[in-house]
N, C-alpha and C positions, 0 to 999 in steps of 0.2 A: 809805779805798780806793775807787777807782771801782767801782761795782757791776757794770760790764761787764768788769772784768779777768778774764782766764783765762790758763792757762799758754801761753807762747809756742810757736809752731810749732817742731818740732825742726829744721827746715831754716833757721831764722833765723840770721843772721850775727852773731857777737859784736862785730865791728868797727863795727857801725852806730852805736854810742853809745846814749844813752838816747832811746828813741822815745816821743813823747807819746801819751797816751790822752785822749780828749776828756772834758771835764767838762760834764755835761748839767744841772748844778744851775741854770744860768741859765734853764732851762725848768722843771724840777721837781727836788727834792732826792732823790727816790727813787720806786720803784714804789708804796710805801705812804705817800707824802707826803700829809698832810692837805689841803694846798692843791690837789693833783691830784684827790682825791676830791671836794673842794668845787667845783672847776671842772667836773668831769663832771656833778655835780648841776645846777650853774648853767647849763651848756650846754643841758640838756634843759628846765629850767624856763623859761629865757629864749626858747628856740625855740618852746615851746608858747605862751607869752605873745605872742610876735611874730606867730605865725600867727593867734591870736585877734584881735589888734588890726588886722592889715593885710590879711588875706585878704578878697578881694571888695571892697576899698575903693579900690584904686588908680585905677580909671577915674573914680570920683566925685571924688576929690581933684584929678585932673588937670583934669576938666571945670570944677571950681570955681576953678581957678587957685591952689590952695593949695600954693605952693612950699615953705613952711616945713614943712608936714605931710609932704609927699612926701620932702623932704630928710631929715627925722628918720627915716623908715623906711629910707632908703638907708644912712644912717649906722649905724643899729641892725643892719642886715643885714651891713654890713662888719665891725662889731665882733664879731658872732657868728662870722663867718668867721675872724677873727684868733684868737678864743678857741679854737674847735675845731681850727684849724690848729696852735696851740701844743700841744694835747693829742695830736693825731695825729702831729705831728712827733716828739714825745718818744717815743711808743710805737714809731714806725718806726725811730728811731735806736737805741733799746735793742735792738730785734729785730735790726737790721743788725749790731750788735756781736757777737751770738752767736745765730745762727738755729737752732743745735742745742740750746740750753738750753730744756727743756720749760717752765720758769717764764716765760721771756721770750716764748716762743711763745703761751702761754696769755694772758699780759698783753696782748700785741699783738692777739690775736683778740678778747679781751673788750673792749678799748678800741674797736676797729673796730666792734664790734656796738653799743656804746653811742653812738658818734658817728653811726652810721647811723640809730639810733632818733631821735636829736635832729635830724639834718639832714633827715629825712623831713618834718618840720614846716616846712621852709624851701623845699621844692621849688616850691611854688606861686609864689614871689615873682618869679623870672625868667620863668616861664611867663606870669604875669599881666602883667608889664612888656611882654612881646613881643606881647600882645594889645591894647595901648594904641594909639590912633590916632597914627600917626607925626607928623603935622602938629601935633596938640595937644601932644604931648610935647616936640617941638622948641621950640614957643613958650614953654612953661613953663621949659625948661632955659635958653634964651637970656636969659630975663628975670631970672634969679636967679644971683648970683655963686657961691653954694654948690653949686647943681646944675650950673653950667657946668663946675666942676672934674671932674665925673663924666661929662661928655659923651663922652669916648673910650670909657668903659665901656659906656654906653648903646648907642653905635654898634656896639661889638664884639659884645655879646650878641645884638643884633638880626640878626647874620649867622647865628645858629643858628635863627632863626625858621622857615625853611622845613622844618626837620627835627624840629620839636617834635611831641610826641604829646599826647594828652589827659592831663590831670593825673593821673588814676588809673593810667593805663598808665605814666607817668613814675615814679610812686610805686612801682609794682610792680617796675619795672626796678631802681630804686634799692635797695629792700629786698632783693630776691633776689640782688643782686650779691654779698652776703656769702656766700651758698651757691653762687654761680656763679663768675664770673671771679676774684674776690678769693680764694676758697678754692683754686682751681686755681693761682693765682700762689703762694700760700703752700706748696702741695704741691711745686711746682717748687723754691722756695727751700730747703725743708727736705730735699728729695731731694739737691740739690747739696751742701748743707752736710754731709750725712751721708756723702757719698762719700769713700772713701779709696783711694789709688792706690799699689799696691805697686811700689816701685822698689828693687831689691836687697833689703836687709833692712829698708828704711824703709817706713812707711805714711804717705803725705803727704796733705794736704788739696789741694783743687783749685788754689788760687793758687800754692802751692809747686811743684806738678807742672807747671803751665803755665810757671812761671819756668825750668824746666829746658830749655825749647825755645830759650832764649837763652844756654845755657851754651856756653863755648868748646869743650868736649869733645863730639865728635860721639856718642860712646858714651852719654853722659848724655842728650843730646837724643833719641836714638833710644829709649833706655829710658823716658824721660818720655812720648814719643809713644805707645809701645806700652802703657804703663800707662794712659794716658788712654783709648785705644781699648778696652782690656779692660774697664775700669770703665764707660765709656759704654755698651758693648754689654750689660753686665749689667743696666743700668738702662733699656735701650732701650724695653721694653714700656711702662713708666710714662711716660716722656718723650714717646713717640709718642702715647699717650692724651691727655696734657696738651695737646699741640699740636693734635690733632684736635678736642678739646672746645672749646678757646679759639677756634680758627678758626671752628667752627660757631656758637659763642656770638656772635662778631662778625658773622657773616653774618646771623644772625637780627636782631640790633640794626640793622644797616645796611639790611636789607630793610624792616623796620617804619618806619624813619626816611626811607627813600627815597633813600639814597645810590646813585649810579649805578655807581661804581667801588669796588673793594675798598679803595683807599687814600684815598678822598675824605673820610672822616671825619677822618683824620689831617691832610690838607691844610687842612680847615676849622679844626681845632684850632690848626694852625700859622699860620693866617691867611696862607696862601700859595696862589696859583692853581695848579691842576693843570698848566696849560701851562708854568709856570715850572719845576716839578719835572721834567716830561717833557723839557724842554730840557736841564736839568742831567744827567739820566740818559743822554740820547742823546749829549751831548758827552763824558761820561766813558767810556761804552762805546766810542765811536769812537776814544778816545785810548788804550784798552788796549794796542794794539801799540806805541805810542810811549812808553808809560810803564812799566807793570808787565812786559809781555813783554820789553821791551828791558832793563830794569834787572835782572831775574832772570837773563837770559842773561849779562849782565856779571858778576853775582855768582857764577854757576856757574864762570866762568873764574877769578875771584879765589880761589875755594875749590878749584881744580884738579879740577873735575868736568865731565862732559858735561852732566848735569842735576842739579838740586837735589832731594833727597828733601824731602817736605813738612816734615819736622822741621828742615830747614836754612833755611827761609824767613827766620826772624828770627835766625839764627846771627850772632854777631859776626864781623867780618873777622879774618883771621889775626893782624894786627899791632895789633888793638884793645887799648886800655888796659882790662884786666879788673879793675882794683882796685875795691874796695868804697868807695863814697862815703859817709862818715859823715853822719848826719842834720844835724849842725850845719853842715857844709860845704854840703849841699844847700840848707839854709835861706838861707845867705849868698849862694849863687849866684843863687837866684831873686830875693831881695829886692834885690840889687845891680842885676840886670838890670831889674827893675821901676823901681828908683829912677832909673836913667839916663833912662828915658822920662818918669817923673813921680814926684817925691817923694811926692805925695799917694797915688799908686797903691801905692807901697812901704809907706807908713804904714798904709793899710787892710789890705794883705796881712799886715803885721807883727802886727796884732791877733790873727790866727788862731794864731800861734805864742805870743804873750804871754799869751793869756787862755784857753787850753785848748779851742780850737775845732777841733782836729785830732786824729784817731785814726789812728795810723800803723803799729803793729805788725801782722804777720800772726799770726792766732790760729786754732786749730781752731774752726770754726763761724762765723767772721766772714764777712760778705758779701764775695764776691770782687770784684776790680776796684777802681774808685774812683768817688767822686761828691762833689758839693757840694750839700748840702741847704739850701734857702733858709729853712726853717722859716717864721716869720711876721715881718712888719715890726716888730712890737713887741719882737722878740728880735734874733737875728742868725743868719747861716748857720753850718753845721758842714761840715767836710771829712773824708771817709774815704779813705784810701789804704792799700795794702798795700806798705809800703816795704821794699825788699830791697837797696838800695844800688847799683843799676845806673844808668847814665846815663839810661836810659828812665824809671826811677823819678823822677829829678829832673825830667824833662820832664812826667811825669804830675802831679807836685806843682805845677809851674808852671801846668799846664792847669787843675787844680781850683781853685787859688787865683784864677785869672782869673775863673772862675765866681763865686767868693766875692766878689771885688771888685765884679763886676757886680751881684750880689744886694744887697750893701750899698748901692750907689749907687741902685738902683731902689727900695729899701724905702720912701723917703718918699712914693712914689705911693700907699701904702696897700695893704691886703689885696686889694682888687678890681683894682688896676691895676699892681701891682708885677710880677706874673709876666710873663715875656717869652716870646713864641712860640718854639718850638724852633728854627726856622730862624735866629733871631737870638740864641738862648740860647748858641750855641757861639762867638759872635764874640769875647767877652772871653777865653774860655779858650784858643782857638787863637792869639789875638794875644799873650797872655801867654807861651804856649809858644814862639812865634816870637821874642819879645824875648829869652827865655832862651837859645834856640838861637844866635841871632846873637851874643849876649854870649860864650857858650862858644866859638863858632867863632873869634871875634876873639882868644881866648887861645891858640889852637892854635899850637904851637911848630914843628912839622915838617909837610911835605907829607903824610906818612903819617897823622899825627894829624888833619889837616884832611880827608883822604879818609875816614877812619873816621867822623868826625862828620857829614860830608855824607851818607855812605851811611846812617847811622842816621836822619838827618832825612828823607831820601828814603823810607826804609822806613816811618817813622811816617806820612808823607803818603800813601803808597800804602795803608797800613792805614786811614787816615782817609777817603780818597776812593775808591780802587778797591775795596777790600774792603767798604766800607759800601754802595756801589752794588750790588755783587754780593749782599750781604745783602738789599738791597731787592728785587732781581730774584728771589732765592730766595723771599722772602715773597710776592711777587706770584704766583708760580707755585703755591705751596702753597695760598694762600687761594683762588685761582681754581679749582684742581682740587678743593679740599675741598667746593666748592659742589655737586659731582656725587657726592660720597660720601667715605668715610674713606680716608685715605692710609695705606698700610702703611709700616712702618719701612724696608723695602727701597726703596719709591718715594721716600720722603723722602731717603734716601741717594743715590739716583740724581739727584734734582734738585740736591742739594748738590754732587755731583761735577761736574754739568754747568756750574753757574754758577762754580764754582771754576776749572775748566779754562778756561772762556772768559775769566775775568778775570785769572788769573795767568799763563796762557800755557804754551807747550810746554817751557819750561825747568824746570818743576817736575813731579815725579812723585809721584802719590798712591798710597801703599802701602795694602794691605788694612787696614781699620780706620778710615781717614780719613773714610769715608762716614758715620761716627757723630758727627763733630765739630760738627754743627749743634746737638747736644743741649744744649750749655752756654751758648748765646748768650742771655743774659737779656732782651735787648731784644725778641726775638721773642715773649716771654711777657708781659713787663710793659708794653711800649709798642709794639704792632704798627706797623710802618712808621716808627718813630722814626729809623731808621738813616740815612736820606738827609740828616737835619739835620746830621750830621757833615760830609758832603761839601759841603753847602751852606755851612756855616760855614768850612771850610778854603779853598774857592775864594774865598769872599767876603773872608776875611782876607788871602789872597795878594794880591788886588787892593788891599785897604785898606792893607796894609803897603807896597806899592809907592808909594802916595800919601805915606805917612809918610817913606819914604826920599827922596822928592823935596823934603822939607823944606818942604812947603806951609805957608804962614802960618796959624797958629792950629789946627794939626792936633790937638794935645792937647785943646784946649777943645772942638772939635767931637766928638772921640772920647768925652770924658766926657759930653757932652750926649747922645750916642747911648746910652750905657750907662744914664744917669740917666732916660731916657725910659721904661724898663720896658716895659709893654705898652700904652702910650698912643698909639703911632704905628705905621703900616704900614711895611713894609720899604722901600717906595719913598720915603717921607718921610725916613726915617732915613739912607738912603744918598745922597740927593740933594746934601747939602752937600759930599760928597766927589767929586761928579761920577760916581757909580756908579749903575747901574740893572740890577737882577737880571732884569728882564723883557726885556732886550736879549740875544738869543741869543749875541752875541759876548762877553758878560760872562764866561761860563764858560770860554771859550777863554783869556781873560786869566789867570784863576787857574790853569788847567791848564798854561799856558805857563811858570809859575814852577817847577813840578815838572820839566818837560821841560828847562829851562835848568840846573837843578841836576844832572840826569843828564848833560847836555852837559859840565858842569864836571868831573864825576867822570871821564868819558872823557878829558878833556884832561889830567887828573892822571896818567893811565897812562904 
């Protein structure tokens, strides 16, 4: 039996069929596996030995022109990253499977502490690399085939050079993260996992309650929204404290490192220029009236209302097909859509189903939402979804499998260069989702069915573009105001309502209680300012898909080359073969125009 199995959520549908739970044995056979204990010891021993061998020697090795010695250190460092990444991935996936289990929580915390102890001995390496003379390092790298492979990584880490601190300060930041940001992240996760929402006679977990907001019955949607508001309000004091502490923690780090703007550290991590993100945000905010305001006005009419209540925003249309889609059918829909684009893409995605790489059921304590975890290049990714049989769940499955395919293709770059910046990390996921949507739309048999599917896709795109840019605006305001002092729960609620009103428009009414809905957005806690990457990816893929529809020669080959590049190239290099340039202000208008034309098409169907 999978050690993560626990009773299914009482709201789960019996029509879903057998839902897979992931098999983590490809990483480790269990929490008490001898090989895991051995790897934890090995991670510390090898890290200590690496520090003893390499610390203080890099400048001399470069000066001597010793390419073989330098390459050996780089490869040892990469191997340590893969080893510790495997251990950390296993602990994180176990914990995500049931964040409410005290044994899993302890295991996760203990592993994180031991990995921090080991990795503390490695902090010096990148700091010392960035103190090397640029010209001398370039000469050494260009002269050796083995080092030349790592040239993109050397160039990438040197972008962090202006923001590095002294070695001892970096070490202090690293060690204290376990009792700082990491601990507050864990408190947030465990608080959400413990929440129960009373809907009628049922006590539901977060994911099942959020699912009610998509129910065809308005009474159920309203009951779900009111239950969310009631429980969020009961936990407001804790979640307000978490938000204030993490915002202050980030402000301290940013100030010490010399970042000028609250989001600059995220832009640096994403390897994207602030000006590019600002152009994206400005373009999306300018399009609010043409997109979300207009669409929700139409939806209010379709539902026979003057305005939509906030719990109606993701409601299905009156003639929607409300049937539950069994897991096997969802699998076939996604793989057939992938296969029509590329048999290789379908084959890679099929591995996730065939080899136990997916965890699909909703369970009490399971992490909400969905993700694809790349783990490490020596293993393979895993996908988590909370599958409940809706069309949106099929699209979520397609989205996360797109991530998985991307991660598989990028893995040969190795532990140092496989990770993709977040701005491009959403490319394959959104593209896979678009392939699946177009496939399903082609199967629509009636105008009503086509309208329903178009509306659902527009709503997904609004959630990905408009809503995520509103989230980004919310974060900017919160972090900017936090610099002057703590924000009260009331003030956080005010900011939330301001950005929601601006982005969603006058056709949606926010009832009392909605001001607390910022509390469950995990990205605010785990990855500050991550959210704009979704809008970046959606607009990028809209433009990319247009190139695909034009049947440009060799599109699939160029697309696979983009995914296979991992983190070895800048977004300008990756998009150039498609004739696209994210630094061009008009680029974002192209992507937003796709959404606008879909809304035009919906109006034409009236």
